[in-house]
C-alpha positions as CSV (number, residue, x, y, z in Angstrom):
1,M,27.5,-45.9,-119.8
2,T,24.4,-44.1,-121.2
3,M,26.6,-41.1,-121.8
4,Y,28.9,-43.1,-124.0
5,I,26.0,-44.6,-125.9
6,S,24.6,-41.2,-126.7
7,A,28.0,-39.8,-127.5
8,T,28.5,-42.7,-129.9
9,F,25.3,-41.8,-131.6
10,K,26.4,-38.2,-132.0
11,E,29.7,-39.4,-133.5
12,L,27.8,-41.6,-136.0
13,T,25.4,-38.9,-137.0
14,R,28.3,-36.5,-137.7
15,K,29.7,-38.9,-140.3
16,R,28.4,-38.5,-143.8
17,V,28.6,-42.2,-144.3
18,F,25.9,-42.7,-141.7
19,L,23.5,-40.6,-143.6
20,V,24.4,-42.3,-146.9
21,S,23.9,-45.7,-145.2
22,L,20.4,-44.7,-144.1
23,I,19.5,-43.4,-147.5
24,L,20.7,-46.5,-149.3
25,T,18.9,-48.7,-146.8
26,F,15.7,-46.9,-147.4
27,V,16.1,-47.1,-151.2
28,F,16.8,-50.8,-150.9
29,L,13.7,-51.5,-148.8
30,V,11.5,-49.5,-151.1
31,L,12.8,-51.3,-154.2
32,F,12.7,-54.6,-152.5
33,A,9.1,-54.1,-151.5
34,F,8.2,-53.0,-155.0
35,G,10.0,-56.0,-156.5
36,V,8.2,-58.5,-154.2
37,R,4.9,-57.0,-155.0
38,E,5.4,-57.3,-158.7
39,L,6.7,-60.8,-158.5
40,T,3.9,-62.0,-156.3
41,G,1.4,-60.3,-158.6
42,M,2.8,-62.2,-161.6
43,A,2.6,-65.4,-159.7
44,G,-1.0,-64.7,-158.8
45,Q,-1.9,-64.2,-162.5
46,N,-0.3,-67.5,-163.4
47,Q,-2.3,-69.3,-160.7
48,V,0.6,-71.1,-159.1
49,S,0.0,-73.9,-156.5
50,P,0.4,-73.2,-152.8
51,A,3.6,-75.2,-152.7
52,E,5.1,-73.1,-155.5
53,R,4.0,-69.9,-153.8
54,L,5.7,-71.0,-150.6
55,M,8.9,-71.8,-152.4
56,N,8.8,-68.5,-154.2
57,S,8.4,-66.6,-151.0
58,L,11.2,-68.6,-149.5
59,V,13.6,-67.7,-152.3
60,L,12.6,-64.0,-151.9
61,M,13.3,-64.3,-148.2
62,V,16.8,-65.8,-148.8
63,L,17.7,-63.1,-151.3
64,G,16.3,-60.3,-149.2
65,L,18.2,-61.3,-146.1
66,F,21.4,-62.0,-148.1
67,F,21.5,-58.4,-149.2
68,S,20.4,-57.2,-145.8
69,Q,23.5,-58.8,-144.2
70,F,25.6,-56.9,-146.8
71,L,24.0,-53.6,-145.6
72,A,24.5,-54.5,-141.9
73,A,28.1,-55.5,-142.5
74,F,29.0,-52.3,-144.4
75,F,27.2,-50.2,-141.8
76,V,29.6,-51.8,-139.2
77,L,32.7,-51.4,-141.4
78,F,32.0,-47.7,-142.2
79,S,31.1,-46.8,-138.6
80,A,33.8,-48.7,-136.7
81,M,36.9,-49.0,-138.9
82,G,38.4,-45.9,-137.5
83,I,37.0,-46.2,-133.9
84,V,40.5,-46.1,-132.4
85,T,43.1,-45.0,-134.9
86,G,40.8,-42.6,-136.6
87,E,40.0,-40.8,-133.4
88,Q,43.6,-40.9,-132.4
89,E,44.6,-39.1,-135.6
90,N,41.9,-36.4,-135.0
91,G,43.0,-35.9,-131.4
92,L,39.6,-36.9,-130.0
93,L,40.8,-40.1,-128.4
94,L,43.4,-38.3,-126.3
95,A,40.8,-35.9,-124.8
96,V,38.5,-38.8,-123.9
97,A,41.3,-41.0,-122.6
98,A,42.5,-38.2,-120.3
99,R,39.4,-38.7,-118.1
100,P,39.8,-40.8,-114.9
101,I,38.5,-44.0,-116.3
102,P,40.4,-47.2,-117.1
103,R,41.2,-47.6,-120.8
104,W,39.6,-51.1,-120.9
105,K,36.4,-49.6,-119.7
106,L,36.6,-47.0,-122.4
107,Y,37.1,-49.7,-125.0
108,L,34.1,-51.7,-123.8
109,A,32.0,-48.5,-123.6
110,K,32.9,-47.8,-127.3
111,W,32.0,-51.3,-128.2
112,L,28.7,-51.2,-126.4
113,G,27.8,-47.8,-127.8
114,H,28.3,-49.0,-131.4
115,A,26.7,-52.4,-130.6
116,V,23.5,-50.6,-129.5
117,W,23.0,-48.6,-132.6
118,I,24.1,-51.5,-134.9
119,T,21.5,-53.6,-133.2
120,V,18.8,-51.0,-133.7
121,Y,19.8,-50.6,-137.4
122,S,20.0,-54.4,-138.0
123,T,16.7,-55.0,-136.2
124,A,14.9,-52.5,-138.4
125,L,16.4,-54.0,-141.5
126,F,15.6,-57.6,-140.6
127,V,12.0,-56.9,-139.5
128,S,11.3,-54.8,-142.6
129,V,12.5,-57.5,-145.0
130,V,10.7,-60.4,-143.2
131,W,7.5,-58.4,-142.7
132,T,7.5,-57.5,-146.4
133,I,7.7,-61.1,-147.5
134,H,5.2,-62.2,-144.9
135,I,2.6,-59.6,-146.0
136,Q,3.1,-59.6,-149.7
137,A,4.3,-63.2,-150.5
138,G,2.4,-65.0,-147.7
139,F,5.5,-66.5,-146.1
140,P,4.4,-68.2,-142.8
141,I,6.2,-66.8,-139.7
142,L,6.0,-68.0,-136.1
143,A,7.1,-65.7,-133.3
144,D,9.6,-68.0,-131.8
145,E,11.3,-68.8,-135.1
146,M,11.4,-65.1,-136.0
147,L,13.0,-64.2,-132.6
148,R,15.6,-66.9,-133.0
149,G,16.4,-65.8,-136.5
150,L,16.6,-62.2,-135.4
151,G,18.9,-62.9,-132.5
152,L,21.4,-64.7,-134.7
153,F,21.1,-62.1,-137.5
154,L,22.0,-59.5,-134.9
155,W,24.9,-61.6,-133.7
156,M,26.6,-61.5,-137.1
157,P,27.3,-57.8,-137.3
158,L,28.3,-57.7,-133.6
159,L,31.0,-60.4,-134.4
160,L,32.2,-58.2,-137.3
161,L,32.2,-55.2,-135.0
162,T,34.4,-57.0,-132.5
163,I,37.1,-58.0,-135.0
164,T,36.9,-54.5,-136.7
165,M,37.5,-52.8,-133.3
166,L,40.5,-55.0,-132.6
167,G,42.0,-54.2,-136.0
168,S,41.4,-50.5,-135.3
169,V,43.9,-50.7,-132.4
170,Y,46.7,-51.9,-134.6
171,L,45.9,-50.7,-138.2
172,P,45.2,-47.2,-139.7
173,M,41.6,-46.5,-140.5
174,L,41.8,-47.3,-144.2
175,G,43.9,-50.4,-143.8
176,N,41.6,-51.7,-141.1
177,G,38.5,-51.2,-143.2
178,I,40.1,-53.0,-146.2
179,C,41.3,-55.9,-144.0
180,S,37.9,-56.3,-142.2
181,A,36.1,-56.1,-145.5
182,L,38.3,-58.8,-147.1
183,L,37.8,-61.1,-144.1
184,Y,34.1,-60.7,-144.3
185,G,34.1,-61.1,-148.1
186,F,36.3,-64.2,-147.8
187,A,33.9,-65.8,-145.3
188,L,30.9,-64.9,-147.5
189,F,32.6,-66.3,-150.6
190,S,33.4,-69.5,-148.8
191,G,29.8,-69.9,-147.9
192,L,28.7,-69.4,-151.5
193,V,31.3,-71.9,-152.8
194,E,30.2,-74.4,-150.2
195,G,26.6,-74.1,-151.5
196,V,27.7,-74.8,-155.1
197,S,30.1,-77.6,-154.2
198,S,27.3,-79.5,-152.4
199,Y,25.9,-80.6,-155.8
200,G,28.9,-82.7,-156.8
201,G,29.7,-83.9,-153.2
202,P,32.1,-81.8,-151.2
203,H,35.8,-82.7,-151.4
204,P,37.4,-83.5,-148.0
205,A,40.0,-80.8,-148.6
206,L,37.2,-78.3,-149.3
207,E,35.3,-79.3,-146.1
208,K,38.5,-78.6,-144.0
209,F,38.9,-75.3,-145.8
210,F,35.2,-74.3,-145.1
211,L,35.7,-75.3,-141.4
212,L,38.9,-73.2,-141.0
213,T,37.2,-70.2,-142.7
214,G,34.2,-70.5,-140.3
215,L,36.6,-70.7,-137.3
216,L,38.6,-67.7,-138.5
217,L,35.5,-65.4,-139.1
218,P,32.2,-67.1,-138.3
219,T,29.9,-64.4,-139.6
220,D,28.6,-66.4,-142.6
221,S,28.1,-69.5,-140.4
222,V,26.0,-67.5,-138.0
223,Y,24.0,-65.9,-140.9
224,R,23.2,-69.4,-142.3
225,R,22.0,-70.6,-138.9
226,S,19.8,-67.5,-138.7
227,L,18.2,-68.5,-142.0
228,F,17.8,-72.1,-140.8
229,E,16.0,-71.0,-137.6
230,L,13.8,-68.4,-139.4
231,M,12.6,-71.0,-142.0
232,G,11.4,-73.5,-139.5
233,G,14.6,-75.3,-138.6
234,A,14.7,-79.0,-139.2
235,D,11.1,-79.1,-140.3
236,W,12.0,-77.5,-143.7
237,A,15.7,-78.4,-144.0
238,G,15.3,-81.0,-146.8
239,M,12.8,-79.0,-148.8
240,A,13.6,-75.4,-148.3
241,I,17.3,-74.5,-148.1
242,S,19.3,-77.3,-149.4
243,D,18.7,-76.8,-153.1
244,M,19.3,-73.1,-153.9
245,G,22.6,-73.2,-155.6
246,P,25.2,-70.9,-154.0
247,F,22.6,-69.9,-151.4
248,S,22.1,-73.5,-150.2
249,I,22.7,-74.3,-146.6
250,T,24.3,-77.8,-146.8
251,S,25.6,-77.8,-143.2
252,V,23.9,-76.0,-140.3
253,P,26.2,-74.7,-137.6
254,S,25.5,-76.5,-134.3
255,N,24.8,-75.1,-130.9
256,T,28.3,-75.9,-129.9
257,F,29.6,-73.8,-132.8
258,L,27.4,-70.9,-131.6
259,L,29.0,-71.2,-128.1
260,Y,32.4,-71.1,-129.9
261,T,31.4,-67.8,-131.5
262,V,30.6,-66.4,-128.0
263,G,34.0,-67.4,-126.8
264,Y,35.5,-66.1,-130.0
265,A,34.0,-62.6,-129.4
266,A,35.0,-62.7,-125.7
267,V,38.6,-63.4,-126.6
268,L,38.7,-60.7,-129.2
269,L,37.2,-58.2,-126.8
270,L,39.8,-59.2,-124.2
271,L,42.6,-58.8,-126.7
272,G,41.3,-55.4,-127.7
273,C,41.0,-54.2,-124.1
274,R,44.6,-55.3,-123.4
275,A,46.0,-53.8,-126.6
276,F,44.1,-50.5,-126.1
277,S,45.4,-50.3,-122.5
278,R,49.0,-50.6,-123.7
279,K,48.6,-48.4,-126.8
280,D,50.6,-45.2,-126.9
281,L,48.2,-42.3,-127.5
């Protein structure tokens, strides 16, 4: 298994999009740190109250992690959208599949290899953003809250990886990338609309629509639960994250829903292993 993880890393580093993703991530973190420093400096000159400073740091945290999930999602899409059909077109998959190993194990090894490096990338991104806000804006962080938020933040791109890999068994590389990006964007858009609609009271039809969207691709729901945990959970729910326009978190996914996402990922992995085992290479 270690061999496949290292082989996956070599495959990623050979792709130009991997280098581009790292460069863009570095640029984002530098600009984000600079922007936070300037904004906190302006707030210090205006002598804002501690409560206002806390709310300002909270808004910066929400915005920073919102764009961080974008970067994590596109890192997944660019690295995994051709994981099966792309390698099949290049002839690499046939050489690997010729080895005496069951295809379902090969599929899981590819998933695990990508999952390891996606976890490393997303962890570095999450910690960099949270630590920047903590140091420069004074956002209070507890270790257990940060660990819960980090775990859920990492689960979001892994869910996207699972559905992207399944799509790669059936669709060509470009088609799979477009389809996965549209599904992710649709889930994200639904979350933003839900935040806006909360001000006028959500319509029952919209509530059903948001629920179905979350069941179809629960990435945005997991991301919102990650924010909820990072920001103190129920202690700050009324003050912190329910009045931020499209970024509001009006309904927090329950623990039961998180268990659903685990079953969701397990079923998609099972379907992917089954489809890959039957695929004509």
